C-alpha positions in Angstrom: 19.6 -4.7 26.5 17.5 -6.3 23.7 17.2 -4.4 20.5 13.8 -3.9 18.9 13.2 -2.7 15.3 9.9 -1.2 14.3 9.1 -0.6 10.6 6.4 1.9 9.6 6.5 3.6 13.0 5.7 7.2 12.1 2.2 7.2 13.5 -0.8 5.0 14.4 -0.8 1.8 16.5 2.9 1.0 16.2 4.0 4.5 17.1 2.0 4.1 20.4 3.6 0.7 21.0 7.1 2.1 20.3 6.5 4.9 22.8 5.7 2.4 25.5 8.6 0.0 24.7 11.1 2.9 24.8 10.3 3.2 28.5 11.2 -0.5 29.1 14.7 -1.8 29.1 15.1 -2.0 25.3 17.2 -0.3 22.6 14.7 0.8 20.0 15.1 1.4 16.3 12.3 3.6 15.0 12.1 3.5 11.2 10.0 5.6 8.8 9.4 5.8 5.1 10.7 9.3 4.1 13.3 11.8 5.0 10.6 14.3 6.1 9.2 11.8 8.5 12.7 11.0 9.8 13.2 14.7 10.6 10.0 14.6 12.7 10.8 11.5 14.7 14.4 12.6 15.3 13.0 15.7 16.9 10.5 13.7 18.9 13.0 11.2 20.4 16.1 13.5 20.6 16.2 13.2 24.4 16.0 9.4 24.4 19.4 7.7 24.6 18.0 4.2 23.8 16.4 5.3 20.5 17.9 5.4 17.0 15.8 6.8 14.1 16.3 5.6 10.6 14.8 6.2 7.2 13.7 2.8 5.9 11.7 2.6 2.7 11.2 -1.2 2.8 10.7 -1.3 -1.0 14.3 0.1 -1.4 17.1 -2.4 -1.6 19.6 0.2 -0.5 17.5 1.0 2.6 17.0 -2.7 3.4 20.7 -3.3 3.3 21.0 -0.9 6.2 19.6 -3.7 8.4 22.3 -6.3 7.5 24.8 -4.9 10.1 22.2 -4.4 12.8 21.9 -6.9 15.6 18.1 -7.1 15.9 16.6 -9.2 18.7 12.9 -8.4 17.9 11.5 -7.3 14.6 8.1 -5.7 14.5 7.2 -5.7 10.8 4.5 -3.2 10.4 5.1 -1.0 7.3 2.2 -1.3 4.9 0.1 0.5 2.3 -3.5 0.0 1.2 -5.2 0.0 -2.2 -8.9 -0.1 -2.8 -11.2 -0.7 -5.7 -13.2 -3.5 -7.3 -11.2 -6.6 -8.2 -13.0 -6.4 -11.5 -11.4 -3.2 -12.5 -8.6 -2.0 -10.2 -5.3 -1.5 -12.1 -3.1 -4.6 -11.6 -0.2 -2.1 -11.2 -1.8 -0.9 -8.0 -2.3 -4.5 -6.9 1.4 -5.3 -7.6 2.5 -2.2 -5.7 0.3 -3.3 -2.8 1.9 -6.7 -2.7 5.4 -5.3 -3.3 5.1 -3.3 0.0 3.0 -5.4 2.2 4.3 -8.9 1.3 7.4 -9.1 -0.7 9.4 -6.2 0.9 8.3 -7.2 4.4 9.5 -10.7 3.9 12.8 -9.6 2.4 13.4 -7.8 5.6 12.4 -10.9 7.6 15.0 -12.9 5.7 17.7 -10.3 6.4 17.0 -10.1 10.1 16.5 -13.9 10.4 20.1 -14.6 9.2 21.6 -13.1 12.4 18.8 -14.6 14.6 19.5 -18.1 13.3 23.3 -17.5 13.8 22.6 -16.4 17.4 20.1 -19.2 18.0 17.4 -16.8 19.2 15.1 -13.9 18.3 11.5 -12.9 17.7 9.6 -11.9 14.5 6.3 -10.1 15.0 4.3 -9.7 11.8 1.5 -7.2 11.5 -1.4 -8.7 9.5 -5.1 -7.9 9.9 -8.5 -9.4 10.4 -9.0 -8.2 6.8 -6.8 -11.1 5.9 -9.5 -13.4 7.3 -12.8 -11.6 6.4 -13.0 -10.3 2.8 -14.2 -6.7 2.5 -15.8 -5.5 -0.7 -13.7 -3.0 -2.7 -10.7 -3.9 -0.5 -9.8 -7.1 -2.2 -6.2 -6.1 -2.9 -5.4 -5.1 0.7 -7.2 -8.2 2.1 -5.2 -10.4 -0.2 -1.9 -9.0 1.0 -2.9 -9.5 4.6 -4.1 -13.0 3.9 -0.7 -13.7 2.3 1.1 -12.4 5.3 -0.9 -14.8 7.5 -0.1 -17.9 5.4 3.6 -17.0 4.9 4.0 -16.4 8.6 2.3 -19.7 9.5 4.6 -21.5 7.1 7.6 -19.7 8.5 6.6 -20.7 12.1 6.4 -24.4 11.1 9.8 -24.3 9.3 11.7 -22.6 12.1 10.6 -25.3 14.6 12.9 -27.7 12.7 15.9 -25.6 13.5 18.0 -25.7 16.7 17.1 -22.1 17.5 14.7 -20.4 19.9 13.0 -18.0 17.4 9.5 -16.9 18.3 7.1 -16.0 15.5 4.0 -13.9 16.2 1.0 -12.8 14.1 -0.8 -9.6 15.1 -4.3 -9.4 13.5 -5.9 -6.1 14.4 -9.5 -5.3 13.5 -10.7 -1.8 12.7 -9.1 1.0 14.6 -9.5 4.7 14.0 -6.0 5.8 12.9 -7.0 7.5 9.6 -5.5 4.6 7.6 -8.8 2.9 6.8 -10.6 6.1 5.6 -7.6 7.1 3.5 -7.4 3.6 1.9 -11.2 3.4 1.2 -11.2 6.8 -0.4 -8.3 6.1 -2.8 -10.5 4.3 -5.3 -12.7 7.3 -5.9 -9.8 9.0 -7.7 -10.8 6.8 -10.6 -14.2 5.3 -9.6 -15.8 8.8 -9.6 -14.8 9.1 -13.2 -15.6 5.6 -14.6 -16.6 2.3 -13.1 -18.9 -0.7 -13.5 -20.5 0.4 -10.2 -21.4 4.0 -11.2 -25.0 3.5 -10.3 -24.1 2.3 -6.8 -21.3 4.8 -6.0 -23.4 6.9 -3.6 -24.6 3.8 -1.8 -21.1 2.4 -1.5 -19.8 5.7 -0.1 -22.6 5.9 2.4 -22.2 2.2 3.5 -18.4 2.7 4.0 -18.9 5.8 6.1 -21.4 4.0 8.3 -19.2 1.0 8.5 -16.3 3.1 9.9 -18.6 5.1 12.2 -20.0 1.9 13.8 -17.0 -0.4 13.8 -13.8 1.6 14.1 -12.5 1.5 17.6 -11.4 5.0 18.8 -9.1 3.8 21.6 -6.0 1.9 20.6 -5.1 0.5 24.0 -6.6 -3.0 23.4 -4.4 -3.7 20.4 -1.4 -1.7 21.7 -1.4 -3.9 24.8 -1.4 -7.1 22.8 1.6 -6.0 20.7 3.5 -4.9 23.8 2.8 -8.3 25.3 4.1 -10.0 22.2 7.3 -8.1 22.5 7.9 -8.3 26.2 6.7 -11.7 27.5 9.1 -14.6 27.8 6.9 -16.9 25.8 4.5 -15.1 23.5 1.4 -16.6 21.8 1.5 -17.2 18.1 -1.6 -15.1 17.3 -2.9 -11.9 18.9 -6.2 -10.4 17.8 -8.2 -7.4 19.0 -10.8 -5.9 19.5 -12.5 -9.0 21.0 -15.9 -8.5 19.3 -14.3 -8.3 15.8 -12.0 -11.3 16.6 -15.1 -13.4 17.5 -16.7 -12.4 14.2 -13.5 -13.5 12.4 -13.5 -16.9 14.2 -17.2 -17.5 13.3 -16.5 -16.6 9.7 -13.6 -19.0 9.5 -15.9 -21.8 10.8 -18.8 -21.0 8.5 -17.1 -20.0 5.2 
């Protein structure tokens, strides 16, 4: 029975994926950020003999060390946070925190898990990035930059591992906009300080209106399209390197890459 570890699996897309994978022939580690979240998921999965729930704050060295003795066959690296605000004025501490979670801590976990995979000669790493790492979004520069970094680091890792005598698959998942609550929460964070003082005070009302319309028109309510892609990346014998969804937003990203 292969062992799959999900980070950041409390809710959203990855929680849906985990729920499906649990019903396949896998042993599943569900990890969440806080003790209160751990209590909730332990209750949810208490009847599942193939599930172990763990608290894993990926920015905590002590929590990351918990993974050193786990025999993980497939890592789904999903834990992330989002900061918003103009690049011209967002606190660099917020940007650093964004990179600490989304990039540095995620790749520290990758390094921990890879040690055993390289020793065994097989494994699979699935990195959650975003189409936001391809298409820049105004006032989401920090978040977009972290997702772009994940893309490039994962591409480099994929090329490097091809030089080893090991069958380790690397996959990039690049979702577009899905209605999970994450996008709205991230976009609204900046108004904690932009409503008080900003270079863009004359445009605040327009920015808010534009963002609300952006989410209304482009967020996909149904998660199945991206959920199915991630399930495929986990379960197929030979996965693709990149999975993107929804298709319309993926096409826009490809066109942007060509024209930029």
